[in-house]
C-alpha positions as CSV (number, residue, x, y, z in Angstrom):
1,X,12.5,11.9,-12.9
2,X,13.3,10.7,-9.4
3,X,9.8,8.7,-9.0
4,X,11.0,6.7,-12.2
5,X,14.2,5.9,-10.3
6,X,12.2,4.3,-7.6
7,X,11.8,0.6,-8.1
8,X,9.5,-0.3,-5.6
9,X,5.8,0.0,-6.7
10,X,4.2,0.6,-3.3
11,X,6.9,3.6,-2.6
12,X,6.0,5.1,-5.9
13,X,2.4,4.9,-5.3
14,X,2.8,6.3,-2.0
15,X,4.9,9.2,-3.3
16,X,2.1,10.0,-5.9
17,X,-0.5,10.0,-3.5
18,X,1.1,12.4,-1.2
19,X,1.9,14.6,-4.0
20,X,-1.8,14.4,-5.3
21,X,-3.5,15.2,-2.0
22,X,-0.7,17.9,-1.2
23,X,-1.7,19.5,-4.6
24,X,-5.4,19.3,-3.8
25,X,-4.7,21.2,-0.4
26,X,-1.9,23.4,-1.6
27,X,-2.8,27.0,-1.1
28,X,-6.2,26.3,0.2
29,X,-8.1,28.5,2.9
30,X,-10.2,26.6,5.2
31,X,-13.4,28.1,3.6
32,X,-12.3,26.9,0.0
33,X,-12.5,23.3,1.1
34,X,-16.3,23.4,1.3
35,X,-17.9,21.4,-1.6
36,X,-20.4,23.9,-2.6
37,X,-18.3,27.2,-2.5
38,X,-18.6,29.5,-5.4
39,X,-14.9,29.7,-5.8
40,X,-13.1,28.4,-9.0
41,X,-11.2,25.7,-7.0
42,X,-13.8,23.0,-7.4
43,X,-11.0,21.0,-9.2
44,X,-8.9,20.6,-5.9
45,X,-11.9,19.0,-4.3
46,X,-12.3,16.5,-7.3
47,X,-8.5,15.6,-7.1
48,X,-8.8,15.0,-3.4
49,X,-11.9,12.8,-4.0
50,X,-9.9,10.9,-6.6
51,X,-6.9,10.3,-4.5
52,X,-8.8,8.9,-1.6
53,X,-8.7,5.3,-3.2
54,X,-5.0,5.6,-3.9
55,X,-4.7,6.6,-0.2
56,X,-6.4,3.7,1.0
57,X,-4.4,1.4,-1.2
58,X,-1.1,2.8,0.4
59,X,-2.5,2.3,3.9
60,X,-3.5,-1.3,3.1
61,X,-0.2,-2.0,1.4
62,X,1.5,-1.6,4.8
63,X,-0.3,-4.5,6.3
64,X,0.2,-7.0,3.4
65,X,3.1,-9.3,3.4
66,X,5.5,-9.8,0.6
67,X,4.6,-12.8,-1.6
68,X,6.4,-16.1,-0.9
69,X,7.7,-15.9,-4.5
70,X,9.3,-12.6,-4.1
71,X,10.8,-13.6,-0.7
72,X,12.3,-16.9,-2.1
73,X,13.9,-15.0,-5.0
74,X,15.5,-12.7,-2.4
75,X,16.6,-15.9,-0.7
76,X,14.7,-14.9,2.4
77,X,13.5,-18.5,3.0
78,X,12.5,-18.1,6.7
79,X,10.2,-15.3,5.9
80,X,8.6,-17.1,3.0
81,X,8.0,-20.0,5.1
82,X,6.2,-17.7,7.8
83,X,4.1,-16.3,4.8
84,X,2.9,-19.8,4.0
85,X,2.4,-20.8,7.5
86,X,0.0,-17.7,7.9
87,X,-1.8,-18.6,4.6
88,X,-2.1,-22.1,5.8
89,X,-3.5,-21.1,9.1
90,X,-6.0,-18.7,7.6
91,X,-7.2,-21.3,4.9
92,X,-7.5,-24.3,7.1
93,X,-8.2,-22.7,10.6
94,X,-5.2,-24.9,12.1
95,X,-2.3,-23.6,14.0
96,X,0.4,-22.1,12.1
97,X,2.9,-24.7,13.6
98,X,1.1,-27.7,12.1
99,X,2.1,-26.6,8.7
100,X,3.2,-29.7,7.0
101,X,6.2,-28.6,5.2
102,X,9.4,-27.5,7.2
103,X,12.2,-25.5,6.1
104,X,14.9,-27.7,7.6
105,X,16.6,-28.2,4.3
106,X,17.7,-24.6,4.1
C-alpha cells in the first residue's frame, strides 16, 4: 500500500528492485547460491537474474537528468535551461555557453 502512495516512478521502481533482490537472497546459505545446486531454491536464482535489468535501470536513473518539460512545469527554469544546454552541447559538439537561447526573460 505504501508503494502505491509513492508518486515518483523511479523511487517506486527502486523499492521494487530492492524488495526483489532481498526476496531472492532472504534466508539463503552461501551453498544455496550456486546455480546447479540440488536444492529446491532454484526459483530464488531465477528471481535474482530477472531483477538484474531493473537494478541496472535504477542505477542508470540516478545519472539521468529530469526532462526540461518536467522542470518547466515545476517552474525550475534555470535547471531546465541547463538541461537544454547539455543537450545542445551533446548534439552539436559546441560549448554549452554558446546555446542560442537565453533565460533572461525569467
